[in-house]
PDB file of N, CA, C and O in Angstrom:
ATOM      1  N   MET A   1     157.130  25.651  -8.143  1.00  0.00           N
ATOM      2  CA  MET A   1     157.033  26.857  -7.350  1.00  0.00           C
ATOM      3  C   MET A   1     158.218  26.906  -6.382  1.00  0.00           C
ATOM      4  O   MET A   1     158.565  25.907  -5.753  1.00  0.00           O
ATOM      5  N   ARG A   2     158.811  28.054  -6.281  1.00  0.00           N
ATOM      6  CA  ARG A   2     159.951  28.259  -5.385  1.00  0.00           C
ATOM      7  C   ARG A   2     159.471  28.923  -4.100  1.00  0.00           C
ATOM      8  O   ARG A   2     158.657  29.845  -4.143  1.00  0.00           O
ATOM      9  N   THR A   3     159.965  28.466  -2.976  1.00  0.00           N
ATOM     10  CA  THR A   3     159.637  29.110  -1.707  1.00  0.00           C
ATOM     11  C   THR A   3     160.895  29.738  -1.132  1.00  0.00           C
ATOM     12  O   THR A   3     162.011  29.274  -1.364  1.00  0.00           O
ATOM     13  N   ILE A   4     160.687  30.787  -0.389  1.00  0.00           N
ATOM     14  CA  ILE A   4     161.800  31.465   0.266  1.00  0.00           C
ATOM     15  C   ILE A   4     161.503  31.596   1.750  1.00  0.00           C
ATOM     16  O   ILE A   4     160.351  31.545   2.182  1.00  0.00           O
ATOM     17  N   SER A   5     162.548  31.764   2.503  1.00  0.00           N
ATOM     18  CA  SER A   5     162.423  31.980   3.936  1.00  0.00           C
ATOM     19  C   SER A   5     162.620  33.464   4.205  1.00  0.00           C
ATOM     20  O   SER A   5     163.594  34.062   3.747  1.00  0.00           O
ATOM     21  N   LEU A   6     161.711  34.043   4.935  1.00  0.00           N
ATOM     22  CA  LEU A   6     161.780  35.466   5.251  1.00  0.00           C
ATOM     23  C   LEU A   6     161.889  35.637   6.757  1.00  0.00           C
ATOM     24  O   LEU A   6     161.023  35.197   7.512  1.00  0.00           O
ATOM     25  N   LYS A   7     162.968  36.284   7.180  1.00  0.00           N
ATOM     26  CA  LYS A   7     163.151  36.528   8.606  1.00  0.00           C
ATOM     27  C   LYS A   7     162.392  37.791   8.998  1.00  0.00           C
ATOM     28  O   LYS A   7     162.454  38.809   8.308  1.00  0.00           O
ATOM     29  N   VAL A   8     161.678  37.709  10.113  1.00  0.00           N
ATOM     30  CA  VAL A   8     160.918  38.837  10.628  1.00  0.00           C
ATOM     31  C   VAL A   8     161.248  38.977  12.109  1.00  0.00           C
ATOM     32  O   VAL A   8     161.328  37.985  12.833  1.00  0.00           O
ATOM     33  N   VAL A   9     161.437  40.205  12.546  1.00  0.00           N
ATOM     34  CA  VAL A   9     161.745  40.467  13.953  1.00  0.00           C
ATOM     35  C   VAL A   9     160.446  40.705  14.709  1.00  0.00           C
ATOM     36  O   VAL A   9     159.633  41.539  14.309  1.00  0.00           O
ATOM     37  N   ASP A  10     160.252  39.984  15.785  1.00  0.00           N
ATOM     38  CA  ASP A  10     159.119  40.221  16.674  1.00  0.00           C
ATOM     39  C   ASP A  10     159.519  41.363  17.609  1.00  0.00           C
ATOM     40  O   ASP A  10     160.316  41.174  18.528  1.00  0.00           O
ATOM     41  N   VAL A  11     158.962  42.540  17.366  1.00  0.00           N
ATOM     42  CA  VAL A  11     159.381  43.716  18.138  1.00  0.00           C
ATOM     43  C   VAL A  11     159.115  43.565  19.632  1.00  0.00           C
ATOM     44  O   VAL A  11     159.728  44.255  20.446  1.00  0.00           O
ATOM     45  N   ALA A  12     158.217  42.679  19.990  1.00  0.00           N
ATOM     46  CA  ALA A  12     157.946  42.446  21.416  1.00  0.00           C
ATOM     47  C   ALA A  12     159.145  41.827  22.120  1.00  0.00           C
ATOM     48  O   ALA A  12     159.253  41.898  23.344  1.00  0.00           O
ATOM     49  N   THR A  13     160.050  41.220  21.350  1.00  0.00           N
ATOM     50  CA  THR A  13     161.216  40.578  21.947  1.00  0.00           C
ATOM     51  C   THR A  13     162.447  41.484  21.972  1.00  0.00           C
ATOM     52  O   THR A  13     163.487  41.100  22.507  1.00  0.00           O
ATOM     53  N   VAL A  14     162.336  42.672  21.404  1.00  0.00           N
ATOM     54  CA  VAL A  14     163.469  43.611  21.352  1.00  0.00           C
ATOM     55  C   VAL A  14     163.520  44.383  22.659  1.00  0.00           C
ATOM     56  O   VAL A  14     162.517  44.943  23.103  1.00  0.00           O
ATOM     57  N   ASP A  15     164.701  44.408  23.271  1.00  0.00           N
ATOM     58  CA  ASP A  15     164.829  45.076  24.572  1.00  0.00           C
ATOM     59  C   ASP A  15     164.696  46.593  24.431  1.00  0.00           C
ATOM     60  O   ASP A  15     164.884  47.153  23.351  1.00  0.00           O
ATOM     61  N   GLY A  16     164.371  47.232  25.532  1.00  0.00           N
ATOM     62  CA  GLY A  16     164.120  48.674  25.556  1.00  0.00           C
ATOM     63  C   GLY A  16     165.304  49.509  25.114  1.00  0.00           C
ATOM     64  O   GLY A  16     165.128  50.522  24.438  1.00  0.00           O
ATOM     65  N   THR A  17     166.503  49.104  25.484  1.00  0.00           N
ATOM     66  CA  THR A  17     167.706  49.850  25.099  1.00  0.00           C
ATOM     67  C   THR A  17     167.877  49.836  23.583  1.00  0.00           C
ATOM     68  O   THR A  17     168.213  50.856  22.983  1.00  0.00           O
ATOM     69  N   THR A  18     167.648  48.696  22.976  1.00  0.00           N
ATOM     70  CA  THR A  18     167.777  48.585  21.519  1.00  0.00           C
ATOM     71  C   THR A  18     166.699  49.404  20.828  1.00  0.00           C
ATOM     72  O   THR A  18     166.976  50.083  19.839  1.00  0.00           O
ATOM     73  N   LYS A  19     165.476  49.348  21.334  1.00  0.00           N
ATOM     74  CA  LYS A  19     164.395  50.151  20.753  1.00  0.00           C
ATOM     75  C   LYS A  19     164.727  51.640  20.840  1.00  0.00           C
ATOM     76  O   LYS A  19     164.499  52.384  19.886  1.00  0.00           O
ATOM     77  N   GLN A  20     165.258  52.071  21.967  1.00  0.00           N
ATOM     78  CA  GLN A  20     165.628  53.473  22.152  1.00  0.00           C
ATOM     79  C   GLN A  20     166.723  53.874  21.167  1.00  0.00           C
ATOM     80  O   GLN A  20     166.652  54.944  20.562  1.00  0.00           O
ATOM     81  N   ARG A  21     167.721  53.033  21.005  1.00  0.00           N
ATOM     82  CA  ARG A  21     168.827  53.318  20.084  1.00  0.00           C
ATOM     83  C   ARG A  21     168.318  53.384  18.645  1.00  0.00           C
ATOM     84  O   ARG A  21     168.731  54.259  17.884  1.00  0.00           O
ATOM     85  N   LEU A  22     167.429  52.469  18.265  1.00  0.00           N
ATOM     86  CA  LEU A  22     166.842  52.504  16.923  1.00  0.00           C
ATOM     87  C   LEU A  22     166.083  53.810  16.702  1.00  0.00           C
ATOM     88  O   LEU A  22     166.167  54.411  15.631  1.00  0.00           O
ATOM     89  N   SER A  23     165.354  54.236  17.705  1.00  0.00           N
ATOM     90  CA  SER A  23     164.603  55.489  17.613  1.00  0.00           C
ATOM     91  C   SER A  23     165.546  56.683  17.451  1.00  0.00           C
ATOM     92  O   SER A  23     165.311  57.557  16.616  1.00  0.00           O
ATOM     93  N   GLU A  24     166.606  56.714  18.246  1.00  0.00           N
ATOM     94  CA  GLU A  24     167.589  57.802  18.157  1.00  0.00           C
ATOM     95  C   GLU A  24     168.240  57.854  16.777  1.00  0.00           C
ATOM     96  O   GLU A  24     168.379  58.922  16.182  1.00  0.00           O
ATOM     97  N   LEU A  25     168.636  56.685  16.282  1.00  0.00           N
ATOM     98  CA  LEU A  25     169.283  56.634  14.971  1.00  0.00           C
ATOM     99  C   LEU A  25     168.316  57.027  13.866  1.00  0.00           C
ATOM    100  O   LEU A  25     168.696  57.722  12.924  1.00  0.00           O
ATOM    101  N   GLY A  26     167.078  56.590  13.976  1.00  0.00           N
ATOM    102  CA  GLY A  26     166.064  56.977  12.986  1.00  0.00           C
ATOM    103  C   GLY A  26     165.859  58.475  12.945  1.00  0.00           C
ATOM    104  O   GLY A  26     165.738  59.063  11.870  1.00  0.00           O
ATOM    105  N   ARG A  27     165.819  59.103  14.126  1.00  0.00           N
ATOM    106  CA  ARG A  27     165.673  60.569  14.177  1.00  0.00           C
ATOM    107  C   ARG A  27     166.894  61.254  13.587  1.00  0.00           C
ATOM    108  O   ARG A  27     166.763  62.229  12.847  1.00  0.00           O
ATOM    109  N   ALA A  28     168.078  60.753  13.907  1.00  0.00           N
ATOM    110  CA  ALA A  28     169.312  61.358  13.390  1.00  0.00           C
ATOM    111  C   ALA A  28     169.360  61.282  11.869  1.00  0.00           C
ATOM    112  O   ALA A  28     169.674  62.267  11.201  1.00  0.00           O
ATOM    113  N   ILE A  29     169.051  60.123  11.333  1.00  0.00           N
ATOM    114  CA  ILE A  29     169.071  59.960   9.879  1.00  0.00           C
ATOM    115  C   ILE A  29     167.973  60.802   9.239  1.00  0.00           C
ATOM    116  O   ILE A  29     168.162  61.358   8.157  1.00  0.00           O
ATOM    117  N   GLY A  30     166.843  60.895   9.898  1.00  0.00           N
ATOM    118  CA  GLY A  30     165.716  61.662   9.366  1.00  0.00           C
ATOM    119  C   GLY A  30     165.914  63.161   9.359  1.00  0.00           C
ATOM    120  O   GLY A  30     165.191  63.880   8.669  1.00  0.00           O
ATOM    121  N   THR A  31     166.889  63.646  10.123  1.00  0.00           N
ATOM    122  CA  THR A  31     167.092  65.098  10.193  1.00  0.00           C
ATOM    123  C   THR A  31     168.276  65.573   9.357  1.00  0.00           C
ATOM    124  O   THR A  31     168.595  66.762   9.347  1.00  0.00           O
ATOM    125  N   ARG A  32     168.918  64.659   8.665  1.00  0.00           N
ATOM    126  CA  ARG A  32     170.022  65.063   7.802  1.00  0.00           C
ATOM    127  C   ARG A  32     169.688  64.697   6.359  1.00  0.00           C
ATOM    128  O   ARG A  32     168.836  63.842   6.115  1.00  0.00           O
ATOM    129  N   PRO A  33     170.352  65.338   5.410  1.00  0.00           N
ATOM    130  CA  PRO A  33     170.104  64.973   4.014  1.00  0.00           C
ATOM    131  C   PRO A  33     170.542  63.525   3.750  1.00  0.00           C
ATOM    132  O   PRO A  33     171.576  63.075   4.244  1.00  0.00           O
ATOM    133  N   ILE A  34     169.751  62.824   2.977  1.00  0.00           N
ATOM    134  CA  ILE A  34     170.132  61.477   2.564  1.00  0.00           C
ATOM    135  C   ILE A  34     171.098  61.621   1.397  1.00  0.00           C
ATOM    136  O   ILE A  34     170.842  62.372   0.456  1.00  0.00           O
ATOM    137  N   LEU A  35     172.189  60.910   1.463  1.00  0.00           N
ATOM    138  CA  LEU A  35     173.260  61.029   0.483  1.00  0.00           C
ATOM    139  C   LEU A  35     173.096  60.000  -0.632  1.00  0.00           C
ATOM    140  O   LEU A  35     172.211  59.146  -0.578  1.00  0.00           O
ATOM    141  N   ASN A  36     173.959  60.093  -1.641  1.00  0.00           N
ATOM    142  CA  ASN A  36     173.927  59.053  -2.658  1.00  0.00           C
ATOM    143  C   ASN A  36     174.302  57.731  -1.987  1.00  0.00           C
ATOM    144  O   ASN A  36     174.927  57.716  -0.926  1.00  0.00           O
ATOM    145  N   ILE A  37     173.918  56.642  -2.610  1.00  0.00           N
ATOM    146  CA  ILE A  37     174.034  55.326  -1.982  1.00  0.00           C
ATOM    147  C   ILE A  37     175.452  55.000  -1.549  1.00  0.00           C
ATOM    148  O   ILE A  37     175.655  54.388  -0.500  1.00  0.00           O
ATOM    149  N   TRP A  38     176.429  55.399  -2.338  1.00  0.00           N
ATOM    150  CA  TRP A  38     177.826  55.076  -2.026  1.00  0.00           C
ATOM    151  C   TRP A  38     178.280  55.775  -0.749  1.00  0.00           C
ATOM    152  O   TRP A  38     179.012  55.198   0.054  1.00  0.00           O
ATOM    153  N   ASP A  39     177.843  57.022  -0.564  1.00  0.00           N
ATOM    154  CA  ASP A  39     178.190  57.759   0.658  1.00  0.00           C
ATOM    155  C   ASP A  39     177.278  57.376   1.825  1.00  0.00           C
ATOM    156  O   ASP A  39     177.722  57.311   2.971  1.00  0.00           O
ATOM    157  N   GLU A  40     176.016  57.127   1.527  1.00  0.00           N
ATOM    158  CA  GLU A  40     175.045  56.827   2.576  1.00  0.00           C
ATOM    159  C   GLU A  40     175.425  55.574   3.361  1.00  0.00           C
ATOM    160  O   GLU A  40     175.364  55.570   4.591  1.00  0.00           O
ATOM    161  N   VAL A  41     175.813  54.523   2.665  1.00  0.00           N
ATOM    162  CA  VAL A  41     176.129  53.273   3.375  1.00  0.00           C
ATOM    163  C   VAL A  41     177.395  53.384   4.215  1.00  0.00           C
ATOM    164  O   VAL A  41     177.680  52.505   5.028  1.00  0.00           O
ATOM    165  N   MET A  42     178.160  54.466   4.023  1.00  0.00           N
ATOM    166  CA  MET A  42     179.376  54.664   4.812  1.00  0.00           C
ATOM    167  C   MET A  42     179.170  55.593   6.009  1.00  0.00           C
ATOM    168  O   MET A  42     180.091  55.785   6.804  1.00  0.00           O
ATOM    169  N   GLN A  43     177.985  56.166   6.146  1.00  0.00           N
ATOM    170  CA  GLN A  43     177.716  57.078   7.256  1.00  0.00           C
ATOM    171  C   GLN A  43     177.657  56.312   8.575  1.00  0.00           C
ATOM    172  O   GLN A  43     177.040  55.249   8.641  1.00  0.00           O
ATOM    173  N   PRO A  44     178.285  56.830   9.618  1.00  0.00           N
ATOM    174  CA  PRO A  44     178.290  56.122  10.909  1.00  0.00           C
ATOM    175  C   PRO A  44     176.887  55.842  11.451  1.00  0.00           C
ATOM    176  O   PRO A  44     176.640  54.763  11.990  1.00  0.00           O
ATOM    177  N   ASP A  45     175.960  56.806  11.313  1.00  0.00           N
ATOM    178  CA  ASP A  45     174.612  56.570  11.834  1.00  0.00           C
ATOM    179  C   ASP A  45     173.893  55.492  11.026  1.00  0.00           C
ATOM    180  O   ASP A  45     173.171  54.673  11.595  1.00  0.00           O
ATOM    181  N   ARG A  46     174.080  55.483   9.726  1.00  0.00           N
ATOM    182  CA  ARG A  46     173.469  54.454   8.875  1.00  0.00           C
ATOM    183  C   ARG A  46     174.059  53.080   9.193  1.00  0.00           C
ATOM    184  O   ARG A  46     173.330  52.091   9.271  1.00  0.00           O
ATOM    185  N   GLN A  47     175.366  53.022   9.374  1.00  0.00           N
ATOM    186  CA  GLN A  47     176.005  51.744   9.691  1.00  0.00           C
ATOM    187  C   GLN A  47     175.545  51.224  11.055  1.00  0.00           C
ATOM    188  O   GLN A  47     175.344  50.022  11.228  1.00  0.00           O
ATOM    189  N   ALA A  48     175.379  52.128  12.019  1.00  0.00           N
ATOM    190  CA  ALA A  48     174.925  51.715  13.351  1.00  0.00           C
ATOM    191  C   ALA A  48     173.498  51.170  13.283  1.00  0.00           C
ATOM    192  O   ALA A  48     173.188  50.146  13.892  1.00  0.00           O
ATOM    193  N   LEU A  49     172.629  51.863  12.535  1.00  0.00           N
ATOM    194  CA  LEU A  49     171.247  51.399  12.373  1.00  0.00           C
ATOM    195  C   LEU A  49     171.227  50.043  11.677  1.00  0.00           C
ATOM    196  O   LEU A  49     170.567  49.112  12.138  1.00  0.00           O
ATOM    197  N   ASP A  50     171.948  49.936  10.575  1.00  0.00           N
ATOM    198  CA  ASP A  50     172.001  48.670   9.846  1.00  0.00           C
ATOM    199  C   ASP A  50     172.540  47.545  10.716  1.00  0.00           C
ATOM    200  O   ASP A  50     172.034  46.424  10.667  1.00  0.00           O
ATOM    201  N   SER A  51     173.562  47.835  11.513  1.00  0.00           N
ATOM    202  CA  SER A  51     174.161  46.820  12.370  1.00  0.00           C
ATOM    203  C   SER A  51     173.148  46.273  13.372  1.00  0.00           C
ATOM    204  O   SER A  51     173.068  45.063  13.582  1.00  0.00           O
ATOM    205  N   ILE A  52     172.382  47.155  13.982  1.00  0.00           N
ATOM    206  CA  ILE A  52     171.356  46.710  14.931  1.00  0.00           C
ATOM    207  C   ILE A  52     170.322  45.838  14.222  1.00  0.00           C
ATOM    208  O   ILE A  52     169.964  44.765  14.708  1.00  0.00           O
ATOM    209  N   LEU A  53     169.849  46.308  13.071  1.00  0.00           N
ATOM    210  CA  LEU A  53     168.835  45.546  12.342  1.00  0.00           C
ATOM    211  C   LEU A  53     169.378  44.204  11.859  1.00  0.00           C
ATOM    212  O   LEU A  53     168.690  43.188  11.950  1.00  0.00           O
ATOM    213  N   PHE A  54     170.596  44.196  11.350  1.00  0.00           N
ATOM    214  CA  PHE A  54     171.203  42.949  10.899  1.00  0.00           C
ATOM    215  C   PHE A  54     171.390  41.983  12.072  1.00  0.00           C
ATOM    216  O   PHE A  54     171.184  40.778  11.924  1.00  0.00           O
ATOM    217  N   ASN A  55     171.776  42.507  13.226  1.00  0.00           N
ATOM    218  CA  ASN A  55     171.917  41.657  14.415  1.00  0.00           C
ATOM    219  C   ASN A  55     170.573  41.043  14.806  1.00  0.00           C
ATOM    220  O   ASN A  55     170.492  39.855  15.119  1.00  0.00           O
ATOM    221  N   LEU A  56     169.521  41.859  14.785  1.00  0.00           N
ATOM    222  CA  LEU A  56     168.191  41.364  15.133  1.00  0.00           C
ATOM    223  C   LEU A  56     167.739  40.267  14.172  1.00  0.00           C
ATOM    224  O   LEU A  56     167.033  39.338  14.564  1.00  0.00           O
ATOM    225  N   LEU A  57     168.152  40.384  12.911  1.00  0.00           N
ATOM    226  CA  LEU A  57     167.795  39.386  11.909  1.00  0.00           C
ATOM    227  C   LEU A  57     168.744  38.190  11.907  1.00  0.00           C
ATOM    228  O   LEU A  57     168.491  37.194  11.229  1.00  0.00           O
ATOM    229  N   GLY A  58     169.838  38.291  12.668  1.00  0.00           N
ATOM    230  CA  GLY A  58     170.797  37.201  12.756  1.00  0.00           C
ATOM    231  C   GLY A  58     171.613  37.011  11.488  1.00  0.00           C
ATOM    232  O   GLY A  58     171.994  35.888  11.158  1.00  0.00           O
ATOM    233  N   LEU A  59     171.886  38.102  10.773  1.00  0.00           N
ATOM    234  CA  LEU A  59     172.644  38.010   9.525  1.00  0.00           C
ATOM    235  C   LEU A  59     174.145  37.976   9.792  1.00  0.00           C
ATOM    236  O   LEU A  59     174.655  38.742  10.609  1.00  0.00           O
ATOM    237  N   SER A  60     174.834  37.100   9.110  1.00  0.00           N
ATOM    238  CA  SER A  60     176.285  36.984   9.253  1.00  0.00           C
ATOM    239  C   SER A  60     176.980  38.188   8.618  1.00  0.00           C
ATOM    240  O   SER A  60     176.380  38.913   7.825  1.00  0.00           O
ATOM    241  N   SER A  61     178.233  38.392   8.970  1.00  0.00           N
ATOM    242  CA  SER A  61     178.982  39.509   8.390  1.00  0.00           C
ATOM    243  C   SER A  61     179.156  39.322   6.885  1.00  0.00           C
ATOM    244  O   SER A  61     179.156  40.301   6.139  1.00  0.00           O
ATOM    245  N   ASN A  62     179.304  38.080   6.433  1.00  0.00           N
ATOM    246  CA  ASN A  62     179.414  37.831   4.994  1.00  0.00           C
ATOM    247  C   ASN A  62     178.139  38.233   4.262  1.00  0.00           C
ATOM    248  O   ASN A  62     178.198  38.854   3.201  1.00  0.00           O
ATOM    249  N   LEU A  63     176.994  37.883   4.826  1.00  0.00           N
ATOM    250  CA  LEU A  63     175.721  38.235   4.200  1.00  0.00           C
ATOM    251  C   LEU A  63     175.511  39.747   4.225  1.00  0.00           C
ATOM    252  O   LEU A  63     174.961  40.315   3.282  1.00  0.00           O
ATOM    253  N   ARG A  64     175.945  40.390   5.290  1.00  0.00           N
ATOM    254  CA  ARG A  64     175.829  41.854   5.367  1.00  0.00           C
ATOM    255  C   ARG A  64     176.608  42.511   4.233  1.00  0.00           C
ATOM    256  O   ARG A  64     176.111  43.427   3.578  1.00  0.00           O
ATOM    257  N   GLN A  65     177.829  42.040   4.008  1.00  0.00           N
ATOM    258  CA  GLN A  65     178.644  42.600   2.929  1.00  0.00           C
ATOM    259  C   GLN A  65     178.005  42.320   1.567  1.00  0.00           C
ATOM    260  O   GLN A  65     178.028  43.172   0.678  1.00  0.00           O
ATOM    261  N   ASP A  66     177.442  41.136   1.412  1.00  0.00           N
ATOM    262  CA  ASP A  66     176.742  40.801   0.170  1.00  0.00           C
ATOM    263  C   ASP A  66     175.565  41.737  -0.062  1.00  0.00           C
ATOM    264  O   ASP A  66     175.332  42.185  -1.184  1.00  0.00           O
ATOM    265  N   LEU A  67     174.826  42.029   0.999  1.00  0.00           N
ATOM    266  CA  LEU A  67     173.676  42.934   0.879  1.00  0.00           C
ATOM    267  C   LEU A  67     174.112  44.328   0.437  1.00  0.00           C
ATOM    268  O   LEU A  67     173.506  44.911  -0.462  1.00  0.00           O
ATOM    269  N   TYR A  68     175.151  44.861   1.057  1.00  0.00           N
ATOM    270  CA  TYR A  68     175.649  46.182   0.661  1.00  0.00           C
ATOM    271  C   TYR A  68     176.124  46.168  -0.788  1.00  0.00           C
ATOM    272  O   TYR A  68     175.803  47.074  -1.556  1.00  0.00           O
ATOM    273  N   ARG A  69     176.887  45.142  -1.162  1.00  0.00           N
ATOM    274  CA  ARG A  69     177.392  45.047  -2.529  1.00  0.00           C
ATOM    275  C   ARG A  69     176.237  44.979  -3.532  1.00  0.00           C
ATOM    276  O   ARG A  69     176.247  45.671  -4.550  1.00  0.00           O
ATOM    277  N   ASP A  70     175.243  44.137  -3.234  1.00  0.00           N
ATOM    278  CA  ASP A  70     174.103  43.990  -4.134  1.00  0.00           C
ATOM    279  C   ASP A  70     173.270  45.271  -4.202  1.00  0.00           C
ATOM    280  O   ASP A  70     172.786  45.641  -5.272  1.00  0.00           O
ATOM    281  N   LEU A  71     173.103  45.942  -3.070  1.00  0.00           N
ATOM    282  CA  LEU A  71     172.351  47.194  -3.057  1.00  0.00           C
ATOM    283  C   LEU A  71     173.019  48.243  -3.933  1.00  0.00           C
ATOM    284  O   LEU A  71     172.363  48.883  -4.755  1.00  0.00           O
ATOM    285  N   VAL A  72     174.309  48.415  -3.758  1.00  0.00           N
ATOM    286  CA  VAL A  72     175.046  49.385  -4.574  1.00  0.00           C
ATOM    287  C   VAL A  72     174.975  48.988  -6.053  1.00  0.00           C
ATOM    288  O   VAL A  72     174.819  49.850  -6.917  1.00  0.00           O
ATOM    289  N   GLY A  73     175.088  47.704  -6.345  1.00  0.00           N
ATOM    290  CA  GLY A  73     174.993  47.233  -7.722  1.00  0.00           C
ATOM    291  C   GLY A  73     173.636  47.530  -8.340  1.00  0.00           C
ATOM    292  O   GLY A  73     173.556  47.938  -9.499  1.00  0.00           O
ATOM    293  N   LEU A  74     172.569  47.327  -7.575  1.00  0.00           N
ATOM    294  CA  LEU A  74     171.228  47.637  -8.078  1.00  0.00           C
ATOM    295  C   LEU A  74     171.063  49.122  -8.356  1.00  0.00           C
ATOM    296  O   LEU A  74     170.496  49.508  -9.378  1.00  0.00           O
ATOM    297  N   VAL A  75     171.551  49.947  -7.456  1.00  0.00           N
ATOM    298  CA  VAL A  75     171.447  51.393  -7.652  1.00  0.00           C
ATOM    299  C   VAL A  75     172.273  51.821  -8.864  1.00  0.00           C
ATOM    300  O   VAL A  75     171.812  52.630  -9.670  1.00  0.00           O
ATOM    301  N   GLU A  76     173.475  51.293  -8.998  1.00  0.00           N
ATOM    302  CA  GLU A  76     174.297  51.634 -10.157  1.00  0.00           C
ATOM    303  C   GLU A  76     173.601  51.247 -11.460  1.00  0.00           C
ATOM    304  O   GLU A  76     173.620  52.013 -12.424  1.00  0.00           O
ATOM    305  N   ALA A  77     172.989  50.069 -11.496  1.00  0.00           N
ATOM    306  CA  ALA A  77     172.280  49.627 -12.700  1.00  0.00           C
ATOM    307  C   ALA A  77     171.097  50.537 -12.998  1.00  0.00           C
ATOM    308  O   ALA A  77     170.830  50.852 -14.158  1.00  0.00           O
ATOM    309  N   ARG A  78     170.398  50.955 -11.968  1.00  0.00           N
ATOM    310  CA  ARG A  78     169.234  51.841 -12.148  1.00  0.00           C
ATOM    311  C   ARG A  78     169.674  53.204 -12.657  1.00  0.00           C
ATOM    312  O   ARG A  78     169.040  53.763 -13.552  1.00  0.00           O
ATOM    313  N   VAL A  79     170.745  53.744 -12.102  1.00  0.00           N
ATOM    314  CA  VAL A  79     171.264  55.043 -12.556  1.00  0.00           C
ATOM    315  C   VAL A  79     171.712  54.944 -14.010  1.00  0.00           C
ATOM    316  O   VAL A  79     171.434  55.837 -14.811  1.00  0.00           O
ATOM    317  N   LYS A  80     172.394  53.878 -14.343  1.00  0.00           N
ATOM    318  CA  LYS A  80     172.866  53.683 -15.719  1.00  0.00           C
ATOM    319  C   LYS A  80     171.678  53.605 -16.674  1.00  0.00           C
ATOM    320  O   LYS A  80     171.701  54.210 -17.746  1.00  0.00           O
ATOM    321  N   LYS A  81     170.651  52.869 -16.292  1.00  0.00           N
ATOM    322  CA  LYS A  81     169.464  52.745 -17.134  1.00  0.00           C
ATOM    323  C   LYS A  81     168.771  54.085 -17.299  1.00  0.00           C
ATOM    324  O   LYS A  81     168.342  54.434 -18.400  1.00  0.00           O
ATOM    325  N   ALA A  82     168.658  54.837 -16.217  1.00  0.00           N
ATOM    326  CA  ALA A  82     168.013  56.146 -16.268  1.00  0.00           C
ATOM    327  C   ALA A  82     168.755  57.099 -17.199  1.00  0.00           C
ATOM    328  O   ALA A  82     168.131  57.899 -17.896  1.00  0.00           O
ATOM    329  N   LYS A  83     170.062  57.017 -17.212  1.00  0.00           N
ATOM    330  CA  LYS A  83     170.861  57.892 -18.081  1.00  0.00           C
ATOM    331  C   LYS A  83     170.728  57.513 -19.545  1.00  0.00           C
ATOM    332  O   LYS A  83     170.949  58.345 -20.425  1.00  0.00           O
ATOM    333  N   SER A  84     170.365  56.255 -19.817  1.00  0.00           N
ATOM    334  CA  SER A  84     170.285  55.806 -21.203  1.00  0.00           C
ATOM    335  C   SER A  84     168.936  56.121 -21.843  1.00  0.00           C
ATOM    336  O   SER A  84     168.768  55.953 -23.051  1.00  0.00           O
ATOM    337  N   VAL A  85     167.994  56.566 -21.057  1.00  0.00           N
ATOM    338  CA  VAL A  85     166.649  56.851 -21.605  1.00  0.00           C
ATOM    339  C   VAL A  85     166.570  58.247 -22.150  1.00  0.00           C
ATOM    340  O   VAL A  85     165.522  58.658 -22.647  1.00  0.00           O
TER     341      VAL A  85
END
């Protein structure tokens, strides 16, 4: 059996300024059209939200880039599969 480590943020430890910024960014993203994955990950509001969340999780810049690369790769594979059906 394989075990994995899962990082979880205790919201009680997040300062008020960060919570407010997360709320603002969530509202901003929620009021605009969501773009295709390639454009979405480049949006300033999306990058700001991701940056805060990645910081809270303590993710390195290398891991952040890996996550974006893997996410885009998964979406590309899914789109390709959908087109082949």
